[in-house]
C-alpha positions, 0 to 999 in steps of 0.5 A, a space after each residue: 104807365 106809372 101812377 104818377 103819370 096817370 095822375 098828372 095825365 087826368 083832369 076832372 071836368 064839372 059841367 053844369 047841365 040845363 035842358 040838355 045843354 052845357 051852361 058852365 064847365 070848370 076843370 079841376 086837378 083832383 076828383 076830390 076838388 071836383 066833388 067838393 065844388 059840385 057839393 057846394 054848387 048843389 047847396 047854392 043852386 039845388 035845381 041845377 045838375 052838375 056832371 063830374 067826369 075824368 078827362 085826359 089832360 091832352 084832350 083839354 084845350 087851353 
């Protein structure tokens, strides 16, 4: 698998977690975008936890 295929086949998922439940989910094309979003959200609401993880694009439902 080429690097181009690997990049296009992955998306980055940010999930807002509260009391063990997912309250919000946002998808990004790059890890950098996802991390920037997480940092901004932590500044706005520091008491909420955001998890960032890579997900295969084929596993995401539209």
